[in-house]
N, C-alpha and C positions, 0 to 999 in steps of 0.2 A: 409590523405594527406593533406600535408599542404596547407593552402588557397584555398581550394576546402569547400563547403557548399551544402547540400541538395537545389533542386531546391524547390521556394515558402517557405522555410524556414524562419521565423523572430526571431529565437533563435541565439543569439552569441554563440561561442564554448563553453565561459565559464559558460553561464547559461545551455547549455546540461548536460555539466559534472555534474554541481551541482546538477540537478536534476535526471542523471543516476548513478548509483552505479554498476558496474560491467554490466550485461544486463538487468538488471530491471531499471524499474523506480517506482516513487512512485505516485500518484494520490490524490487528495481529493476525497472522495468515496460517494455515497448516496444510501441507501438501497431501495429495491422495493419491490414492495406488495406482489411479489412472491419468494419474499427470493433472488432475484437475487442481485447484487450489482453494479451500474453504476457507470463507473469511470468519474471523473473531471479533471481539470484541472492537468500540470504534478507539481509537488512543490518536495521541498530539504527535507533531512532527517528532518533537523531542523525544519522545517516549520511542517512536519507531526508529530514530536514530541510534538511540540506548540499544535496542531489542537487535538492531543489525551489528553495531559493534561486537554483540557477542554472539553472531552466528545464527541467529534467530529469524525466521519469514515475515515478512509483510506483504500487505496488498493495499495500493491504493485504487478506489473503486471511486466512478463516478462517470456522466454522459458525456465529458469531455477529453478524448483520446490523447490530444497535444498537451493539454492541463496535467492529464495522469501521468503519461510520460514525464514532461517536465520535471511533476513534482518527485517522481521516483529516482528521477537523476539526483536532484539535491538531496535526496535523504542519504542515498548511496556515497556522494560526493563527500556530504556532512559527516558519514558514520566511518567509511573508509578511505576516504581520499580517491586511489584509482581504483576505474571501475571501467567494466565493458557491458553495452550493450546486445543483449541476445533474445533472439526470437523466439517464439514457444519451441521447446525442445522434446517435449514426452508425452505427445500423443493430441488427440483433437481437443481434448478438453486442457489443456496447459495454456499458460499466459506467457506473453512477453515479459520480461524483467531485465534489471541492472544487477552485476554481482561484483565482487573485488576481481582485481587484475592486478597482482596475480591473488591467489588464494593464500592461506586463510582471511577472514574466517569465513565458514561455511554461509548458505541462506543465500536469500535472493529478497530483491525488492521488485514483487512483482505489480503490475497494472494492466487496467482493464483497457480494451477496446472497444469499437464503435461491434464486434462482431463476438469479443472474447470475454466472458465474464465470469469472476468468481462467484462459487457457489454458497 
């Protein structure tokens, strides 16, 4: 509805729209020692692509697995060109992801699924 904002929200409508693609949001990410992925602040797709070019991690979060995977692929493609899709590899808390193929740069574009979520 026009003119309505979530209570407690400090984002403007333009900021929220630039960070949300459909139902997915993109976040800075940190890999945890148990294989999990901790999501950080919400970022735009352009910011995610820049972070990936520099070898840092990002994660796509949201309720739609296919949408998350599609967006993760697009981020990795735009950032690094050639990439490969990888299943969760670092334990029960890990997430599927895209990564450059061949390496470098380091890092991953993780994405949530119906049963696996960033922390």
